C-alpha positions in Angstrom: 100.7 111.3 85.4 101.7 111.1 89.0 102.2 114.5 90.6 105.1 115.3 93.0 102.9 114.8 96.0 101.6 111.5 94.7 105.1 110.4 93.9 106.2 111.2 97.5 103.2 109.3 98.8 104.1 106.3 96.7 107.7 106.3 97.9 106.5 106.6 101.5 104.1 103.8 101.0 107.0 101.6 99.6 109.1 102.4 102.6 106.2 101.5 104.9 105.7 98.3 102.9 109.4 97.3 103.4 109.2 98.3 107.1 106.0 96.3 107.7 107.4 93.3 105.9 110.5 93.3 108.1 108.4 93.9 111.2 106.0 91.1 110.5 108.9 88.7 109.6 110.5 89.5 113.0 107.1 89.1 114.7 106.5 85.8 113.0 110.0 84.6 114.0 109.5 85.8 117.6 106.1 84.2 117.9 107.3 80.9 116.5 110.3 80.9 118.9 108.0 81.8 121.8 105.6 79.0 120.9 108.5 76.5 120.6 109.7 77.5 124.1 106.2 77.0 125.4 106.1 73.5 123.9 109.4 72.7 125.4 108.2 73.8 128.9 105.0 71.9 128.4 106.8 68.7 127.4 109.2 69.2 130.3 106.3 69.4 132.8 104.7 66.4 131.2 107.9 64.3 131.4 108.5 65.4 135.0 105.0 64.2 135.8 105.8 60.8 134.4 109.0 60.7 136.4 107.0 61.5 139.5 104.6 58.6 138.8 107.5 56.2 138.2 109.3 57.3 141.4 106.1 56.9 143.5 105.5 53.4 142.2 109.0 51.9 142.5 109.3 49.0 144.9 112.1 46.8 146.1 111.1 43.1 146.4 113.3 42.3 149.4 116.5 43.8 150.9 119.0 43.5 148.1 116.4 42.3 145.6 115.4 43.7 142.3 113.2 46.7 141.4 109.6 46.5 140.3 106.8 48.9 139.6 103.7 48.7 141.7 101.7 50.5 139.0 102.7 51.4 135.4 102.2 55.0 134.1 98.7 55.5 132.8 99.5 56.9 129.3 98.7 54.1 126.8 101.5 55.1 124.6 103.9 53.5 126.9 102.4 50.1 125.9 102.7 50.6 122.1 106.0 49.7 120.5 107.9 52.7 119.1 105.0 55.0 120.0 107.4 57.9 120.7 106.9 58.0 124.5 109.3 55.9 126.6 110.5 55.4 130.2 113.4 53.6 131.8 114.4 53.0 135.4 118.1 52.0 135.9 119.3 50.4 139.2 122.7 52.0 139.6 123.7 49.3 142.2 122.8 46.2 140.3 123.1 47.8 136.8 119.7 46.5 135.7 116.9 48.4 134.1 113.1 48.4 133.9 111.7 49.7 130.6 108.4 50.6 129.0 107.0 48.2 126.6 107.2 50.9 123.9 111.0 50.6 124.0 110.8 46.8 123.4 114.4 45.6 123.3 116.0 49.1 123.0 117.5 51.2 125.8 117.4 54.9 126.3 120.8 56.6 125.9 121.9 58.2 129.1 123.8 61.3 129.6 127.4 60.9 130.6 128.4 61.4 134.2 126.7 60.8 137.5 123.6 62.6 138.6 123.4 63.9 142.1 120.3 62.8 144.0 117.3 65.0 143.2 119.1 66.5 140.1 117.2 66.6 136.8 119.0 66.7 133.5 117.4 67.6 130.1 118.9 66.6 126.8 118.1 65.9 123.2 119.2 62.4 122.0 118.6 60.1 119.1 115.2 58.4 119.4 114.8 54.6 119.1 112.2 55.2 116.4 114.4 57.7 114.5 114.2 61.4 115.0 115.1 63.4 118.0 114.1 62.4 121.6 113.6 65.0 124.3 114.9 63.3 127.4 114.5 64.1 131.1 116.5 62.2 133.7 116.4 62.3 137.5 118.4 60.5 140.2 116.7 59.4 143.4 117.6 57.3 146.4 115.3 54.5 147.5 114.9 53.1 150.9 118.0 51.3 151.9 120.2 53.8 150.2 119.8 52.3 146.7 120.4 54.9 143.9 118.0 54.8 140.9 118.1 56.8 137.7 114.7 57.5 136.1 114.6 58.5 132.4 111.5 59.6 130.4 111.7 60.7 126.8 109.3 61.8 124.0 109.9 62.1 120.3 110.0 65.7 119.2 108.2 64.9 115.9 104.8 65.6 117.4 105.9 69.0 118.9 107.6 69.9 115.6 104.3 69.2 113.8 102.5 71.4 116.3 105.0 74.2 115.7 104.6 73.8 112.0 100.8 73.9 112.2 101.1 77.0 114.4 103.3 78.7 111.8 100.8 78.0 109.0 97.9 79.2 111.2 100.0 82.4 111.9 100.4 83.3 108.2 96.8 84.4 107.5 96.6 86.5 110.7 99.9 88.2 109.9 98.9 88.8 106.3 95.6 90.4 107.4 97.5 92.5 110.0 100.0 93.5 107.2 97.1 94.5 105.0 95.5 96.6 107.7 98.9 98.3 108.4 99.4 99.0 104.7 96.0 100.6 104.4 96.7 102.6 107.6 100.1 103.6 106.1 98.5 104.8 102.9 95.9 106.8 104.7 98.5 108.2 107.1 100.8 109.2 104.3 97.9 111.0 102.5 97.0 112.8 105.7 100.6 113.7 106.4 101.1 115.0 102.9 97.8 116.9 102.7 99.4 120.0 104.3 102.2 119.9 101.8 99.7 119.6 99.0 98.0 122.6 100.4 101.2 124.5 100.4 101.7 123.6 96.8 98.3 125.1 95.9 99.2 128.2 97.8 102.5 128.5 96.0 100.6 128.1 92.7 98.3 130.9 93.9 101.3 133.1 94.7 102.8 132.3 91.3 99.5 133.2 89.6 99.5 136.5 91.6 96.2 135.7 93.4 97.9 136.1 96.7 101.0 137.6 98.2 101.9 135.2 101.0 101.5 131.6 102.1 98.9 131.0 104.8 100.1 130.3 108.4 97.4 127.8 109.2 99.7 124.8 108.8 101.0 122.0 111.2 103.8 123.0 113.5 106.2 120.5 111.7 106.1 122.5 108.4 105.6 126.0 109.8 109.3 126.8 109.7 109.3 126.0 106.0 106.3 128.2 105.4 107.9 131.1 107.4 111.1 130.8 105.4 109.1 130.9 102.1 107.2 133.9 103.3 110.4 135.7 104.2 111.8 134.8 100.8 108.6 136.3 99.2 109.0 139.4 101.3 112.6 140.0 100.2 111.6 139.3 96.6 108.9 141.9 96.9 111.3 144.4 98.3 113.7 143.8 95.4 110.9 144.1 92.9 109.8 147.4 94.4 113.4 148.7 94.1 113.5 147.6 90.5 110.2 149.4 89.8 111.5 152.5 91.5 114.7 152.4 89.4 112.6 152.0 86.2 110.4 154.9 87.2 113.5 157.0 87.9 114.8 156.1 84.5 111.5 157.1 82.9 111.5 160.5 84.7 115.1 161.0 83.8 114.3 160.6 80.1 111.2 162.7 80.3 113.1 166.0 80.5 115.5 165.4 77.6 112.6 164.2 75.4 110.6 167.3 76.3 113.6 169.5 75.4 114.0 167.5 72.2 110.3 168.2 71.4 111.0 172.0 71.7 114.0 171.6 69.4 111.8 169.8 66.9 109.3 172.7 67.0 112.0 175.3 66.4 113.3 173.2 63.4 109.8 173.2 62.0 109.5 177.0 62.5 112.7 177.4 60.5 111.2 175.3 57.7 113.4 172.3 58.2 110.5 169.9 58.3 112.3 166.9 56.9 114.9 166.9 59.7 112.2 167.7 62.3 110.1 164.8 61.1 113.0 162.4 61.4 114.0 163.6 64.8 110.3 163.5 65.9 109.9 159.9 64.7 113.0 158.9 66.7 111.7 160.8 69.8 108.3 159.1 69.5 110.0 155.7 69.1 112.2 156.4 72.2 109.1 157.4 74.2 107.2 154.3 73.2 110.1 152.1 74.0 110.3 153.6 77.5 106.6 153.1 77.9 106.8 149.6 76.8 109.6 148.7 79.2 107.8 150.4 82.1 104.7 148.3 81.3 106.9 145.2 81.3 108.4 146.0 84.6 105.0 146.7 86.2 103.3 143.7 84.8 106.2 141.2 85.4 106.1 141.8 89.1 102.4 142.7 89.6 100.9 140.7 92.5 97.5 140.4 94.1 94.0 140.3 92.6 92.4 143.4 91.0 88.9 144.7 91.1 86.7 144.1 88.1 87.2 146.7 85.3 84.2 147.7 83.1 85.4 147.2 79.5 82.8 149.4 77.7 83.4 152.3 80.1 87.1 152.2 79.6 86.8 152.0 75.8 84.4 155.0 75.8 86.8 157.1 77.9 89.7 156.3 75.5 87.4 157.1 72.6 86.6 160.5 74.1 90.3 161.3 74.4 91.1 160.2 70.9 88.3 162.3 69.4 90.3 165.4 70.6 93.3 164.4 68.6 93.9 165.6 65.0 93.4 162.1 63.6 90.4 161.4 65.8 88.5 164.6 64.8 87.7 163.1 61.4 86.9 159.6 62.5 83.7 158.2 64.1 84.5 155.8 67.0 81.7 153.4 67.9 81.9 151.4 71.2 79.3 148.7 71.5 78.7 146.0 74.2 76.9 145.4 77.5 77.8 148.0 80.1 78.0 145.2 82.8 80.8 143.4 81.0 83.9 143.5 83.4 87.3 142.0 83.0 89.6 140.6 85.7 92.6 142.7 84.8 94.4 145.7 86.1 92.7 149.0 84.9 96.0 150.4 83.8 96.7 147.3 81.7 93.3 147.6 80.0 93.9 151.3 79.3 97.3 150.4 77.8 95.9 147.6 75.5 92.8 149.4 74.3 94.6 152.8 74.1 97.3 151.4 71.8 95.0 149.4 69.7 92.4 152.1 69.3 95.0 154.8 68.6 96.5 152.5 65.9 93.0 152.0 64.4 92.3 155.8 64.4 95.6 156.5 62.8 94.9 154.2 59.9 91.1 154.5 59.6 89.4 156.4 56.7 86.2 157.4 58.5 85.2 154.9 61.1 86.5 152.8 64.0 84.5 150.3 66.0 85.1 148.6 69.3 82.9 145.6 70.2 82.9 143.7 73.5 81.0 140.4 73.8 80.9 137.5 76.3 82.1 134.1 75.1 83.0 130.8 76.7 86.7 131.7 76.6 86.0 135.0 78.4 85.4 138.5 77.1 86.0 138.9 73.4 87.1 142.4 72.4 87.4 143.4 68.7 88.9 146.7 67.4 88.6 147.4 63.7 88.8 150.2 61.2 87.9 150.9 57.6 91.3 151.9 56.5 93.5 150.2 53.9 94.0 147.1 56.1 96.7 144.7 55.1 97.4 142.1 52.5 97.2 138.4 53.6 101.0 138.2 53.6 101.3 141.2 56.0 98.6 139.7 58.3 100.4 136.4 58.4 103.7 138.2 59.4 101.8 139.9 62.2 100.8 136.6 63.6 104.1 134.9 62.9 105.3 132.9 65.9 108.4 134.4 67.6 108.3 137.7 65.5 108.5 140.8 67.6 106.0 143.4 66.7 108.5 146.3 67.1 110.6 144.9 64.3 108.0 146.2 61.9 109.0 149.8 62.8 107.0 152.9 63.6 105.0 153.8 66.7 102.2 151.5 65.5 104.4 148.5 65.7 105.5 149.5 69.2 101.9 150.0 70.3 101.0 146.5 69.1 104.1 145.2 70.9 103.1 146.8 74.2 99.5 145.4 73.9 100.9 142.0 73.1 103.2 142.0 76.1 100.4 143.0 78.5 98.0 140.3 77.1 100.8 137.7 77.5 100.8 138.4 81.2 97.2 137.1 81.3 97.9 134.2 79.0 96.2 135.8 76.0 97.4 136.8 72.5 96.4 139.1 69.7 94.7 137.9 66.5 94.9 140.0 63.4 92.3 139.7 60.6 90.3 141.8 58.2 87.7 143.8 60.1 84.0 144.0 59.3 84.6 147.5 58.1 87.2 146.3 55.6 90.4 147.5 57.3 92.6 145.9 59.9 90.9 144.1 62.7 92.4 143.0 66.0 90.7 140.7 68.5 91.7 139.3 71.9 90.2 137.7 75.0 90.3 138.8 78.6 89.4 136.8 81.7 85.9 137.6 82.9 85.5 139.1 86.4 
């Protein structure tokens, strides 16, 4: 699949292809026109040379007599009939003409009007041998004041053939030049888009929370874009901080009423109204866990930056020590096994939340034993939490892993604890798997990225 950067590069290349094609077409047209002009000047110089030879060799037999040439022009084509090269000398006084043998019995068509002495006229006329004749005419005055009009013409077929040959010779060179330009355009587009590709990678890093800002080491042309993006990230971070502060304020605002509610629950129990106290206590616990869950979501949704490695076994042992001091944990053995060097690339508070909820749930449902096992796999760190309690029937386990089902829909603090753990793991692209543990009760396993 072509990525965005590659797609832009292809479009730039197509624009360059169109531009190069137009430029080479104009260059070919210009070069051919230039070559045609050069041929015209070259033919004009050649014809003027023949006119000079004819003028230098013209003679008058006697005063008032006819014209003759002391020496014919040296080009042998003047002697071949319809060779394409012709000359003609016209006596304007006696209205007679001298012609090259190549003309035979034809005459060169002359331009209309009278030429001034020394004036040269260029024109294109119909050739005696078909085609177009490039004609040069000059008027001179011989001794005795006799005006003479000298005309020399050459068929343009030969020059047209030269121009056509030049065009065909030009095609390979222009094609090679176009290929070189296209390769250069492709390389240049890649070099020009490389900084943009780098920005794309940095944006990906920001999105994955590996960095907070885009780097400033970019070309000056795209630095304004990078600066604007960094300002946007800065404003977003400020808004996130405000949202976190509001969530913290909300949590603190609910803490005092929940504490007061706990006191009321204790007084109800002292009065012997345990049923009502238990109901209110369950609601209070559920409220507290919902608040905890939303605080975790706020913190994780907007957490940015990398975190130091967190030792998994040490964190699990600390949580186990805390749970052993609870009423349920006093009668349960909690085993934590795994290499002490195993470390996860997650936030320490996140790992505490996940392991704390899962281990607390296991202790609550265990009969006598809970185990936590951490091992290294190709997918990262595999952590398993299991107990020897009643576990769950296959239908219950399938509902726990049902796609799109919220864990807190199952009710109770255990469901909320699993929901919190699931939400945190989702931040790292992981999910929870439920199964029957090796101890016979409910087992939970999940992966964490290795530090």
